[in-house]
Structures are given as structure tokens and as C-alpha cells.
PQR file of N, CA, C, O and H, with PARSE charges and radii, in Angstrom:
ATOM      1  N   MET A   1       5.823 -12.201 -15.137 -0.4000 1.5000
ATOM      2  CA  MET A   1       5.795 -12.291 -13.713 -0.0000 2.0000
ATOM      3  C   MET A   1       4.078 -11.482 -12.851  0.5500 1.7000
ATOM      4  O   MET A   1       3.489 -10.436 -13.123 -0.5500 1.4000
ATOM      5  N   THR A   2       3.894 -12.143 -12.208 -0.4000 1.5000
ATOM      6  CA  THR A   2       2.627 -12.160 -11.455 -0.0000 2.0000
ATOM      7  C   THR A   2       3.429 -11.635  -9.521  0.5500 1.7000
ATOM      8  O   THR A   2       4.392 -12.139  -8.942 -0.5500 1.4000
ATOM      9  H   THR A   2       4.373 -12.993 -11.987  0.4000 1.0000
ATOM     10  N   SER A   3       2.650 -10.674  -9.142 -0.4000 1.5000
ATOM     11  CA  SER A   3       2.635 -10.470  -8.503 -0.0000 2.0000
ATOM     12  C   SER A   3       1.753 -11.632  -6.992  0.5500 1.7000
ATOM     13  O   SER A   3       0.763 -12.293  -7.305 -0.5500 1.4000
ATOM     14  H   SER A   3       1.868 -10.264  -9.613  0.4000 1.0000
ATOM     15  N   ALA A   4       2.080 -11.668  -6.092 -0.4000 1.5000
ATOM     16  CA  ALA A   4       1.186 -12.955  -4.712 -0.0000 2.0000
ATOM     17  C   ALA A   4       0.873 -11.975  -4.445  0.5500 1.7000
ATOM     18  O   ALA A   4       1.480 -10.905  -4.398 -0.5500 1.4000
ATOM     19  H   ALA A   4       2.884 -11.131  -5.837  0.4000 1.0000
ATOM     20  N   VAL A   5      -0.864 -12.457  -4.087 -0.4000 1.5000
ATOM     21  CA  VAL A   5      -2.059 -11.712  -3.602 -0.0000 2.0000
ATOM     22  C   VAL A   5      -1.856 -12.559  -2.003  0.5500 1.7000
ATOM     23  O   VAL A   5      -1.593 -13.761  -2.051 -0.5500 1.4000
ATOM     24  H   VAL A   5      -1.357 -13.327  -4.125  0.4000 1.0000
ATOM     25  N   PRO A   6      -1.933 -12.174  -1.225 -0.5600 1.5000
ATOM     26  CA  PRO A   6      -1.136 -11.845   0.406  0.2800 2.0000
ATOM     27  C   PRO A   6      -3.135 -13.736   1.191  0.5500 1.7000
ATOM     28  O   PRO A   6      -4.338 -13.634   1.433 -0.5500 1.4000
ATOM     29  N   GLU A   7      -2.882 -14.031   1.191 -0.4000 1.5000
ATOM     30  CA  GLU A   7      -3.862 -14.284   2.351 -0.0000 2.0000
ATOM     31  C   GLU A   7      -4.985 -14.370   3.426  0.5500 1.7000
ATOM     32  O   GLU A   7      -4.996 -14.098   4.627 -0.5500 1.4000
ATOM     33  H   GLU A   7      -1.905 -14.114   0.995  0.4000 1.0000
ATOM     34  N   THR A   8      -5.618 -14.690   2.849 -0.4000 1.5000
ATOM     35  CA  THR A   8      -6.853 -13.766   3.568 -0.0000 2.0000
ATOM     36  C   THR A   8      -6.535 -14.939   5.206  0.5500 1.7000
ATOM     37  O   THR A   8      -6.252 -16.133   5.108 -0.5500 1.4000
ATOM     38  H   THR A   8      -5.609 -14.911   1.874  0.4000 1.0000
ATOM     39  N   THR A   9      -6.617 -14.521   5.954 -0.4000 1.5000
ATOM     40  CA  THR A   9      -6.437 -15.142   7.671 -0.0000 2.0000
ATOM     41  C   THR A   9      -7.880 -14.992   8.596  0.5500 1.7000
ATOM     42  O   THR A   9      -8.556 -13.989   8.826 -0.5500 1.4000
ATOM     43  H   THR A   9      -6.847 -13.551   6.033  0.4000 1.0000
ATOM     44  N   GLY A  10      -8.043 -16.269   8.981 -0.4000 1.5000
ATOM     45  CA  GLY A  10      -9.569 -16.356   9.355 -0.0000 2.0000
ATOM     46  C   GLY A  10      -8.957 -16.922  10.176  0.5500 1.7000
ATOM     47  O   GLY A  10      -8.713 -18.101   9.918 -0.5500 1.4000
ATOM     48  H   GLY A  10      -7.494 -17.084   8.794  0.4000 1.0000
ATOM     49  N   ASN A  11      -8.438 -16.360  11.512 -0.4000 1.5000
ATOM     50  CA  ASN A  11      -8.004 -16.214  12.828 -0.0000 2.0000
ATOM     51  C   ASN A  11      -7.806 -15.242  13.223  0.5500 1.7000
ATOM     52  O   ASN A  11      -6.740 -15.302  13.835 -0.5500 1.4000
ATOM     53  H   ASN A  11      -8.636 -15.402  11.723  0.4000 1.0000
ATOM     54  N   TRP A  12      -8.257 -14.180  13.259 -0.4000 1.5000
ATOM     55  CA  TRP A  12      -8.271 -12.750  13.744 -0.0000 2.0000
ATOM     56  C   TRP A  12      -7.116 -12.808  15.306  0.5500 1.7000
ATOM     57  O   TRP A  12      -6.226 -12.032  15.652 -0.5500 1.4000
ATOM     58  H   TRP A  12      -9.123 -14.131  12.762  0.4000 1.0000
ATOM     59  N   GLN A  13      -7.609 -13.996  15.907 -0.4000 1.5000
ATOM     60  CA  GLN A  13      -5.775 -13.915  17.384 -0.0000 2.0000
ATOM     61  C   GLN A  13      -4.607 -13.759  16.569  0.5500 1.7000
ATOM     62  O   GLN A  13      -3.752 -12.874  16.596 -0.5500 1.4000
ATOM     63  H   GLN A  13      -8.332 -14.626  15.625  0.4000 1.0000
ATOM     64  N   GLN A  14      -4.702 -14.632  15.940 -0.4000 1.5000
ATOM     65  CA  GLN A  14      -3.169 -14.498  15.560 -0.0000 2.0000
ATOM     66  C   GLN A  14      -2.359 -13.652  14.848  0.5500 1.7000
ATOM     67  O   GLN A  14      -1.154 -13.680  14.599 -0.5500 1.4000
ATOM     68  H   GLN A  14      -5.396 -15.351  15.918  0.4000 1.0000
ATOM     69  N   LEU A  15      -3.083 -13.034  14.619 -0.4000 1.5000
ATOM     70  CA  LEU A  15      -3.198 -11.011  13.631 -0.0000 2.0000
ATOM     71  C   LEU A  15      -2.994  -9.951  14.392  0.5500 1.7000
ATOM     72  O   LEU A  15      -2.896  -8.871  13.810 -0.5500 1.4000
ATOM     73  H   LEU A  15      -4.062 -13.012  14.821  0.4000 1.0000
ATOM     74  N   ILE A  16      -2.871  -9.991  15.964 -0.4000 1.5000
ATOM     75  CA  ILE A  16      -2.578  -8.973  16.888 -0.0000 2.0000
ATOM     76  C   ILE A  16      -2.044  -8.946  16.895  0.5500 1.7000
ATOM     77  O   ILE A  16      -1.310  -9.934  16.877 -0.5500 1.4000
ATOM     78  H   ILE A  16      -2.950 -10.868  16.436  0.4000 1.0000
ATOM     79  N   GLY A  17      -1.501  -7.234  16.946 -0.4000 1.5000
ATOM     80  CA  GLY A  17      -0.372  -6.160  17.026 -0.0000 2.0000
ATOM     81  C   GLY A  17       0.145  -6.638  15.145  0.5500 1.7000
ATOM     82  O   GLY A  17       1.365  -6.535  15.275 -0.5500 1.4000
ATOM     83  H   GLY A  17      -2.098  -6.432  16.960  0.4000 1.0000
ATOM     84  N   SER A  18       0.003  -6.911  14.161 -0.4000 1.5000
ATOM     85  CA  SER A  18      -0.201  -7.295  13.088 -0.0000 2.0000
ATOM     86  C   SER A  18      -0.855  -6.150  12.423  0.5500 1.7000
ATOM     87  O   SER A  18      -2.014  -5.942  12.780 -0.5500 1.4000
ATOM     88  H   SER A  18      -0.988  -6.994  14.056  0.4000 1.0000
ATOM     89  N   ARG A  19      -0.257  -5.216  11.361 -0.4000 1.5000
ATOM     90  CA  ARG A  19      -0.896  -5.237  10.464 -0.0000 2.0000
ATOM     91  C   ARG A  19      -1.288  -5.663   9.435  0.5500 1.7000
ATOM     92  O   ARG A  19      -1.054  -6.785   8.985 -0.5500 1.4000
ATOM     93  H   ARG A  19       0.685  -5.385  11.071  0.4000 1.0000
ATOM     94  N   VAL A  20      -2.240  -4.407   8.706 -0.4000 1.5000
ATOM     95  CA  VAL A  20      -3.105  -5.742   8.276 -0.0000 2.0000
ATOM     96  C   VAL A  20      -3.821  -4.821   6.915  0.5500 1.7000
ATOM     97  O   VAL A  20      -3.460  -3.649   7.022 -0.5500 1.4000
ATOM     98  H   VAL A  20      -2.430  -3.496   9.071  0.4000 1.0000
ATOM     99  N   GLU A  21      -4.620  -5.009   5.825 -0.4000 1.5000
ATOM    100  CA  GLU A  21      -5.557  -4.551   4.641 -0.0000 2.0000
ATOM    101  C   GLU A  21      -6.891  -5.586   4.979  0.5500 1.7000
ATOM    102  O   GLU A  21      -7.104  -6.798   4.952 -0.5500 1.4000
ATOM    103  H   GLU A  21      -4.913  -5.961   5.738  0.4000 1.0000
ATOM    104  N   LEU A  22      -7.806  -4.082   5.380 -0.4000 1.5000
ATOM    105  CA  LEU A  22      -9.221  -4.044   5.734 -0.0000 2.0000
ATOM    106  C   LEU A  22     -10.095  -4.569   4.667  0.5500 1.7000
ATOM    107  O   LEU A  22     -10.994  -3.730   4.606 -0.5500 1.4000
ATOM    108  H   LEU A  22      -7.634  -3.098   5.402  0.4000 1.0000
ATOM    109  N   ARG A  23     -10.427  -5.816   3.477 -0.4000 1.5000
ATOM    110  CA  ARG A  23     -11.362  -5.357   2.285 -0.0000 2.0000
ATOM    111  C   ARG A  23     -12.346  -5.976   2.792  0.5500 1.7000
ATOM    112  O   ARG A  23     -12.700  -6.902   3.522 -0.5500 1.4000
ATOM    113  H   ARG A  23      -9.697  -6.497   3.527  0.4000 1.0000
ATOM    114  N   LEU A  24     -12.792  -4.785   1.875 -0.4000 1.5000
ATOM    115  CA  LEU A  24     -14.603  -4.936   1.500 -0.0000 2.0000
ATOM    116  C   LEU A  24     -14.862  -5.842  -0.149  0.5500 1.7000
ATOM    117  O   LEU A  24     -13.712  -6.064  -0.530 -0.5500 1.4000
ATOM    118  H   LEU A  24     -12.504  -4.033   1.282  0.4000 1.0000
ATOM    119  N   ASP A  25     -15.776  -6.374  -1.133 -0.4000 1.5000
ATOM    120  CA  ASP A  25     -15.914  -6.856  -1.819 -0.0000 2.0000
ATOM    121  C   ASP A  25     -14.047  -6.619  -2.841  0.5500 1.7000
ATOM    122  O   ASP A  25     -13.755  -6.003  -3.866 -0.5500 1.4000
ATOM    123  H   ASP A  25     -16.710  -6.193  -0.824  0.4000 1.0000
ATOM    124  N   GLY A  26     -13.133  -7.567  -1.752 -0.4000 1.5000
ATOM    125  CA  GLY A  26     -11.604  -6.836  -2.842 -0.0000 2.0000
ATOM    126  C   GLY A  26     -11.158  -5.948  -3.009  0.5500 1.7000
ATOM    127  O   GLY A  26      -9.994  -5.866  -3.400 -0.5500 1.4000
ATOM    128  H   GLY A  26     -13.370  -8.067  -0.919  0.4000 1.0000
ATOM    129  N   ARG A  27     -12.111  -4.677  -2.714 -0.4000 1.5000
ATOM    130  CA  ARG A  27     -11.379  -3.667  -2.841 -0.0000 2.0000
ATOM    131  C   ARG A  27     -11.167  -3.049  -0.750  0.5500 1.7000
ATOM    132  O   ARG A  27     -11.867  -3.048   0.263 -0.5500 1.4000
ATOM    133  H   ARG A  27     -13.056  -4.744  -2.396  0.4000 1.0000
ATOM    134  N   ILE A  28      -9.346  -2.508  -1.281 -0.4000 1.5000
ATOM    135  CA  ILE A  28      -8.664  -2.359   0.338 -0.0000 2.0000
ATOM    136  C   ILE A  28      -9.891  -1.653   0.615  0.5500 1.7000
ATOM    137  O   ILE A  28     -10.690  -1.415  -0.291 -0.5500 1.4000
ATOM    138  H   ILE A  28      -8.778  -2.508  -2.104  0.4000 1.0000
ATOM    139  N   VAL A  29     -10.120  -1.252   1.984 -0.4000 1.5000
ATOM    140  CA  VAL A  29     -11.621   0.055   2.493 -0.0000 2.0000
ATOM    141  C   VAL A  29      -9.940   0.678   3.916  0.5500 1.7000
ATOM    142  O   VAL A  29      -9.966   1.830   4.349 -0.5500 1.4000
ATOM    143  H   VAL A  29      -9.471  -1.446   2.720  0.4000 1.0000
ATOM    144  N   ARG A  30      -8.893  -0.204   4.304 -0.4000 1.5000
ATOM    145  CA  ARG A  30      -8.525   0.402   5.320 -0.0000 2.0000
ATOM    146  C   ARG A  30      -7.362  -0.194   5.050  0.5500 1.7000
ATOM    147  O   ARG A  30      -7.403  -1.097   4.214 -0.5500 1.4000
ATOM    148  H   ARG A  30      -8.872  -1.140   3.952  0.4000 1.0000
ATOM    149  N   THR A  31      -6.104   0.134   5.647 -0.4000 1.5000
ATOM    150  CA  THR A  31      -5.199  -0.353   6.819 -0.0000 2.0000
ATOM    151  C   THR A  31      -4.382  -0.322   7.751  0.5500 1.7000
ATOM    152  O   THR A  31      -3.377   0.388   7.779 -0.5500 1.4000
ATOM    153  H   THR A  31      -6.071   0.867   6.326  0.4000 1.0000
ATOM    154  N   GLY A  32      -4.731  -1.069   8.575 -0.4000 1.5000
ATOM    155  CA  GLY A  32      -4.773  -1.105   9.711 -0.0000 2.0000
ATOM    156  C   GLY A  32      -4.021  -1.442  10.769  0.5500 1.7000
ATOM    157  O   GLY A  32      -3.192  -1.633   9.880 -0.5500 1.4000
ATOM    158  H   GLY A  32      -5.547  -1.646   8.553  0.4000 1.0000
ATOM    159  N   GLU A  33      -3.343  -1.771  12.010 -0.4000 1.5000
ATOM    160  CA  GLU A  33      -3.144  -2.879  13.221 -0.0000 2.0000
ATOM    161  C   GLU A  33      -4.616  -3.173  13.807  0.5500 1.7000
ATOM    162  O   GLU A  33      -5.616  -2.461  13.896 -0.5500 1.4000
ATOM    163  H   GLU A  33      -4.016  -1.616  12.733  0.4000 1.0000
ATOM    164  N   VAL A  34      -4.338  -4.550  14.180 -0.4000 1.5000
ATOM    165  CA  VAL A  34      -4.840  -5.414  14.971 -0.0000 2.0000
ATOM    166  C   VAL A  34      -4.579  -4.881  16.566  0.5500 1.7000
ATOM    167  O   VAL A  34      -3.608  -4.287  17.035 -0.5500 1.4000
ATOM    168  H   VAL A  34      -3.525  -5.129  14.107  0.4000 1.0000
ATOM    169  N   GLU A  35      -5.228  -5.115  16.897 -0.4000 1.5000
ATOM    170  CA  GLU A  35      -5.805  -4.424  18.544 -0.0000 2.0000
ATOM    171  C   GLU A  35      -5.835  -5.272  19.212  0.5500 1.7000
ATOM    172  O   GLU A  35      -4.959  -5.342  20.074 -0.5500 1.4000
ATOM    173  H   GLU A  35      -6.017  -5.597  16.516  0.4000 1.0000
ATOM    174  N   ASP A  36      -6.782  -6.234  19.132 -0.4000 1.5000
ATOM    175  CA  ASP A  36      -7.642  -7.683  19.907 -0.0000 2.0000
ATOM    176  C   ASP A  36      -8.720  -7.985  18.753  0.5500 1.7000
ATOM    177  O   ASP A  36      -9.268  -7.381  17.831 -0.5500 1.4000
ATOM    178  H   ASP A  36      -7.494  -6.177  18.432  0.4000 1.0000
ATOM    179  N   ALA A  37      -8.717  -8.395  18.938 -0.4000 1.5000
ATOM    180  CA  ALA A  37      -9.533  -9.724  18.851 -0.0000 2.0000
ATOM    181  C   ALA A  37     -10.648 -10.560  19.885  0.5500 1.7000
ATOM    182  O   ALA A  37     -10.554 -10.734  21.100 -0.5500 1.4000
ATOM    183  H   ALA A  37      -8.271  -8.886  19.686  0.4000 1.0000
ATOM    184  N   THR A  38     -11.293 -10.826  19.325 -0.4000 1.5000
ATOM    185  CA  THR A  38     -12.422 -12.260  20.298 -0.0000 2.0000
ATOM    186  C   THR A  38     -11.565 -13.702  19.706  0.5500 1.7000
ATOM    187  O   THR A  38     -10.741 -13.943  18.824 -0.5500 1.4000
ATOM    188  H   THR A  38     -11.370 -10.685  18.338  0.4000 1.0000
ATOM    189  N   GLN A  39     -12.282 -14.441  20.733 -0.4000 1.5000
ATOM    190  CA  GLN A  39     -11.409 -15.902  20.776 -0.0000 2.0000
ATOM    191  C   GLN A  39     -12.346 -15.756  19.978  0.5500 1.7000
ATOM    192  O   GLN A  39     -12.787 -14.645  20.272 -0.5500 1.4000
ATOM    193  H   GLN A  39     -12.952 -14.245  21.449  0.4000 1.0000
ATOM    194  N   ASP A  40     -12.901 -16.123  19.216 -0.4000 1.5000
ATOM    195  CA  ASP A  40     -14.139 -16.867  18.224 -0.0000 2.0000
ATOM    196  C   ASP A  40     -13.355 -16.051  17.101  0.5500 1.7000
ATOM    197  O   ASP A  40     -12.861 -16.774  16.236 -0.5500 1.4000
ATOM    198  H   ASP A  40     -12.543 -17.026  18.977  0.4000 1.0000
ATOM    199  N   SER A  41     -13.145 -14.656  16.947 -0.4000 1.5000
ATOM    200  CA  SER A  41     -12.729 -14.797  15.533 -0.0000 2.0000
ATOM    201  C   SER A  41     -13.575 -13.722  14.640  0.5500 1.7000
ATOM    202  O   SER A  41     -13.367 -12.988  13.673 -0.5500 1.4000
ATOM    203  H   SER A  41     -13.546 -14.069  17.650  0.4000 1.0000
ATOM    204  N   SER A  42     -14.708 -14.068  15.568 -0.4000 1.5000
ATOM    205  CA  SER A  42     -15.847 -13.440  14.961 -0.0000 2.0000
ATOM    206  C   SER A  42     -15.606 -11.825  14.998  0.5500 1.7000
ATOM    207  O   SER A  42     -15.962 -11.462  13.877 -0.5500 1.4000
ATOM    208  H   SER A  42     -14.877 -14.664  16.353  0.4000 1.0000
ATOM    209  N   VAL A  43     -15.148 -10.590  15.780 -0.4000 1.5000
ATOM    210  CA  VAL A  43     -14.887  -9.084  15.840 -0.0000 2.0000
ATOM    211  C   VAL A  43     -13.570  -9.460  16.493  0.5500 1.7000
ATOM    212  O   VAL A  43     -13.151 -10.380  17.195 -0.5500 1.4000
ATOM    213  H   VAL A  43     -14.859 -10.885  16.690  0.4000 1.0000
ATOM    214  N   MET A  44     -12.796  -7.612  15.599 -0.4000 1.5000
ATOM    215  CA  MET A  44     -11.147  -7.070  15.607 -0.0000 2.0000
ATOM    216  C   MET A  44     -11.925  -5.761  15.908  0.5500 1.7000
ATOM    217  O   MET A  44     -12.909  -5.189  15.438 -0.5500 1.4000
ATOM    218  H   MET A  44     -13.136  -6.864  15.029  0.4000 1.0000
ATOM    219  N   TRP A  45     -10.801  -5.494  17.164 -0.4000 1.5000
ATOM    220  CA  TRP A  45     -11.011  -4.520  16.550 -0.0000 2.0000
ATOM    221  C   TRP A  45      -9.105  -2.910  15.777  0.5500 1.7000
ATOM    222  O   TRP A  45      -7.980  -2.588  16.161 -0.5500 1.4000
ATOM    223  H   TRP A  45     -10.002  -5.958  17.546  0.4000 1.0000
ATOM    224  N   LEU A  46      -9.856  -2.650  14.884 -0.4000 1.5000
ATOM    225  CA  LEU A  46      -8.338  -2.029  14.670 -0.0000 2.0000
ATOM    226  C   LEU A  46      -8.104  -0.956  14.687  0.5500 1.7000
ATOM    227  O   LEU A  46      -9.076  -0.219  14.853 -0.5500 1.4000
ATOM    228  H   LEU A  46     -10.769  -2.912  14.571  0.4000 1.0000
ATOM    229  N   ARG A  47      -6.365  -0.121  14.487 -0.4000 1.5000
ATOM    230  CA  ARG A  47      -6.389   0.836  14.827 -0.0000 2.0000
ATOM    231  C   ARG A  47      -5.275   1.382  13.781  0.5500 1.7000
ATOM    232  O   ARG A  47      -4.198   0.832  13.549 -0.5500 1.4000
ATOM    233  H   ARG A  47      -5.575  -0.720  14.352  0.4000 1.0000
ATOM    234  N   PHE A  48      -5.851   2.800  13.094 -0.4000 1.5000
ATOM    235  CA  PHE A  48      -5.381   3.388  11.515 -0.0000 2.0000
ATOM    236  C   PHE A  48      -5.147   4.586  12.476  0.5500 1.7000
ATOM    237  O   PHE A  48      -5.643   5.050  13.502 -0.5500 1.4000
ATOM    238  H   PHE A  48      -6.726   3.247  13.283  0.4000 1.0000
ATOM    239  N   ASP A  49      -3.948   4.891  11.452 -0.4000 1.5000
ATOM    240  CA  ASP A  49      -4.055   5.844  11.116 -0.0000 2.0000
ATOM    241  C   ASP A  49      -3.764   7.122  11.162  0.5500 1.7000
ATOM    242  O   ASP A  49      -4.695   7.659  10.561 -0.5500 1.4000
ATOM    243  H   ASP A  49      -3.545   4.513  10.619  0.4000 1.0000
ATOM    244  N   GLY A  50      -2.736   8.264  11.654 -0.4000 1.5000
ATOM    245  CA  GLY A  50      -3.698   9.446  10.895 -0.0000 2.0000
ATOM    246  C   GLY A  50      -4.592   9.586  12.133  0.5500 1.7000
ATOM    247  O   GLY A  50      -4.479   9.088  13.253 -0.5500 1.4000
ATOM    248  H   GLY A  50      -1.980   7.828  12.142  0.4000 1.0000
ATOM    249  N   ASN A  51      -5.703  10.575  11.503 -0.4000 1.5000
ATOM    250  CA  ASN A  51      -7.471  10.998  12.119 -0.0000 2.0000
ATOM    251  C   ASN A  51      -8.398   9.772  11.730  0.5500 1.7000
ATOM    252  O   ASN A  51      -9.540  10.033  12.109 -0.5500 1.4000
ATOM    253  H   ASN A  51      -5.795  10.980  10.593  0.4000 1.0000
ATOM    254  N   HIS A  52      -8.353   8.883  11.289 -0.4000 1.5000
ATOM    255  CA  HIS A  52      -9.045   7.864  10.977 -0.0000 2.0000
ATOM    256  C   HIS A  52      -9.553   7.144  12.128  0.5500 1.7000
ATOM    257  O   HIS A  52     -10.614   6.566  11.894 -0.5500 1.4000
ATOM    258  H   HIS A  52      -7.425   8.671  10.981  0.4000 1.0000
ATOM    259  N   GLY A  53      -8.945   6.968  13.708 -0.4000 1.5000
ATOM    260  CA  GLY A  53      -9.168   6.888  15.084 -0.0000 2.0000
ATOM    261  C   GLY A  53      -8.989   4.855  14.548  0.5500 1.7000
ATOM    262  O   GLY A  53      -8.290   4.336  13.678 -0.5500 1.4000
ATOM    263  H   GLY A  53      -8.082   7.437  13.898  0.4000 1.0000
ATOM    264  N   ARG A  54     -10.046   4.192  15.624 -0.4000 1.5000
ATOM    265  CA  ARG A  54     -10.756   2.545  15.665 -0.0000 2.0000
ATOM    266  C   ARG A  54     -11.301   2.385  15.086  0.5500 1.7000
ATOM    267  O   ARG A  54     -11.508   3.461  14.525 -0.5500 1.4000
ATOM    268  H   ARG A  54     -10.614   4.613  16.331  0.4000 1.0000
ATOM    269  N   GLN A  55     -12.200   1.218  14.401 -0.4000 1.5000
ATOM    270  CA  GLN A  55     -12.778   1.049  14.003 -0.0000 2.0000
ATOM    271  C   GLN A  55     -13.241  -0.951  14.961  0.5500 1.7000
ATOM    272  O   GLN A  55     -12.515  -1.791  15.491 -0.5500 1.4000
ATOM    273  H   GLN A  55     -12.032   0.344  14.857  0.4000 1.0000
ATOM    274  N   LEU A  56     -14.389  -0.893  14.772 -0.4000 1.5000
ATOM    275  CA  LEU A  56     -15.055  -2.289  15.022 -0.0000 2.0000
ATOM    276  C   LEU A  56     -15.063  -2.969  14.082  0.5500 1.7000
ATOM    277  O   LEU A  56     -15.793  -2.629  13.151 -0.5500 1.4000
ATOM    278  H   LEU A  56     -14.979  -0.210  14.341  0.4000 1.0000
ATOM    279  N   VAL A  57     -14.481  -3.846  13.999 -0.4000 1.5000
ATOM    280  CA  VAL A  57     -14.672  -4.515  12.434 -0.0000 2.0000
ATOM    281  C   VAL A  57     -15.587  -6.285  12.157  0.5500 1.7000
ATOM    282  O   VAL A  57     -15.508  -6.802  11.043 -0.5500 1.4000
ATOM    283  H   VAL A  57     -13.888  -4.122  14.755  0.4000 1.0000
ATOM    284  N   SER A  58     -15.910  -6.575  12.624 -0.4000 1.5000
ATOM    285  CA  SER A  58     -17.548  -7.573  12.654 -0.0000 2.0000
ATOM    286  C   SER A  58     -17.245  -9.365  11.066  0.5500 1.7000
ATOM    287  O   SER A  58     -17.928  -9.113  10.073 -0.5500 1.4000
ATOM    288  H   SER A  58     -15.974  -6.155  13.529  0.4000 1.0000
ATOM    289  N   LYS A  59     -16.522 -10.617  10.927 -0.4000 1.5000
ATOM    290  CA  LYS A  59     -17.152 -10.777  10.452 -0.0000 2.0000
ATOM    291  C   LYS A  59     -18.626 -10.883   9.336  0.5500 1.7000
ATOM    292  O   LYS A  59     -18.998 -11.616   8.419 -0.5500 1.4000
ATOM    293  H   LYS A  59     -15.967 -10.821  11.734  0.4000 1.0000
ATOM    294  N   THR A  60     -18.796 -10.482   9.580 -0.4000 1.5000
ATOM    295  CA  THR A  60     -20.368 -11.033   9.282 -0.0000 2.0000
ATOM    296  C   THR A  60     -20.752  -9.151   8.566  0.5500 1.7000
ATOM    297  O   THR A  60     -21.806  -8.515   8.537 -0.5500 1.4000
ATOM    298  H   THR A  60     -18.494  -9.887  10.324  0.4000 1.0000
ATOM    299  N   ASP A  61     -19.884  -8.937   8.274 -0.4000 1.5000
ATOM    300  CA  ASP A  61     -20.132  -7.607   7.860 -0.0000 2.0000
ATOM    301  C   ASP A  61     -18.987  -7.464   6.408  0.5500 1.7000
ATOM    302  O   ASP A  61     -18.448  -6.608   5.706 -0.5500 1.4000
ATOM    303  H   ASP A  61     -19.028  -9.453   8.298  0.4000 1.0000
ATOM    304  N   GLY A  62     -19.104  -9.105   6.590 -0.4000 1.5000
ATOM    305  CA  GLY A  62     -18.315  -9.291   5.134 -0.0000 2.0000
ATOM    306  C   GLY A  62     -16.691  -8.824   4.630  0.5500 1.7000
ATOM    307  O   GLY A  62     -16.065  -8.669   3.582 -0.5500 1.4000
ATOM    308  H   GLY A  62     -19.543  -9.801   7.160  0.4000 1.0000
ATOM    309  N   TYR A  63     -16.516  -8.736   5.834 -0.4000 1.5000
ATOM    310  CA  TYR A  63     -14.546  -8.006   5.272 -0.0000 2.0000
ATOM    311  C   TYR A  63     -14.439  -8.975   5.388  0.5500 1.7000
ATOM    312  O   TYR A  63     -15.170  -9.861   5.832 -0.5500 1.4000
ATOM    313  H   TYR A  63     -17.025  -8.861   6.686  0.4000 1.0000
ATOM    314  N   GLU A  64     -12.635  -8.916   4.641 -0.4000 1.5000
ATOM    315  CA  GLU A  64     -11.645 -10.054   4.547 -0.0000 2.0000
ATOM    316  C   GLU A  64     -10.451  -8.981   5.163  0.5500 1.7000
ATOM    317  O   GLU A  64     -10.345  -7.775   4.942 -0.5500 1.4000
ATOM    318  H   GLU A  64     -12.042  -8.196   4.280  0.4000 1.0000
ATOM    319  N   VAL A  65      -9.337 -10.136   6.276 -0.4000 1.5000
ATOM    320  CA  VAL A  65      -8.379  -9.058   6.416 -0.0000 2.0000
ATOM    321  C   VAL A  65      -7.230  -9.601   5.876  0.5500 1.7000
ATOM    322  O   VAL A  65      -7.324 -10.819   5.722 -0.5500 1.4000
ATOM    323  H   VAL A  65      -9.423 -11.116   6.456  0.4000 1.0000
ATOM    324  N   LEU A  66      -6.392  -9.217   5.603 -0.4000 1.5000
ATOM    325  CA  LEU A  66      -5.404  -9.486   4.643 -0.0000 2.0000
ATOM    326  C   LEU A  66      -3.374  -9.181   5.390  0.5500 1.7000
ATOM    327  O   LEU A  66      -2.782  -8.197   4.945 -0.5500 1.4000
ATOM    328  H   LEU A  66      -6.315  -8.228   5.728  0.4000 1.0000
ATOM    329  N   PRO A  67      -2.921  -9.742   6.022 -0.5600 1.5000
ATOM    330  CA  PRO A  67      -1.648  -9.662   6.288  0.2800 2.0000
ATOM    331  C   PRO A  67      -1.131  -8.783   5.680  0.5500 1.7000
ATOM    332  O   PRO A  67      -1.508  -8.653   4.516 -0.5500 1.4000
ATOM    333  N   VAL A  68      -0.035  -7.794   6.223 -0.4000 1.5000
ATOM    334  CA  VAL A  68       0.420  -6.963   5.236 -0.0000 2.0000
ATOM    335  C   VAL A  68       1.755  -7.318   5.611  0.5500 1.7000
ATOM    336  O   VAL A  68       2.048  -7.619   6.768 -0.5500 1.4000
ATOM    337  H   VAL A  68       0.271  -7.900   7.169  0.4000 1.0000
ATOM    338  N   SER A  69       2.877  -7.282   4.313 -0.4000 1.5000
ATOM    339  CA  SER A  69       4.017  -8.013   4.732 -0.0000 2.0000
ATOM    340  C   SER A  69       5.427  -6.393   4.646  0.5500 1.7000
ATOM    341  O   SER A  69       6.606  -6.585   4.943 -0.5500 1.4000
ATOM    342  H   SER A  69       2.640  -7.037   3.373  0.4000 1.0000
TER
END
């Protein structure tokens, strides 16, 4: 039995308020909640648990964002 791999979401606006995995080169960097995203989904703010605070994430940096179920 194979485990389902979540699909990358290209429309970051749809993820506002959702928990997501932030990945780079296929590896999980962090999980967090999408606080906000630009209309064109080129940039988003992620809020992380604990002392990690927030991070501005840009698609041009090569990040993938996957919803956490």
C-alpha cells in the first residue's frame, strides 16, 4: 500500500488560513499556517509554531507549498 502524496497548490490565495508544508528540493523545510498571499500567488507569509515566527516565501525561491491534511 502506498501513502498518498499531497498535491502542490499553485494558487496560494486559496491556502490562506490553512496549514501547509514548505518544501525545497523535495524536502520538508517547515510546516506552518498561511497568513496571507498576494493576488498573483507569487509571495506569501507563513506563520510557524514555536519560536520560528513568520517567513516571507516567494515562488521564485523554488519553494513548493503542500496542504497538510
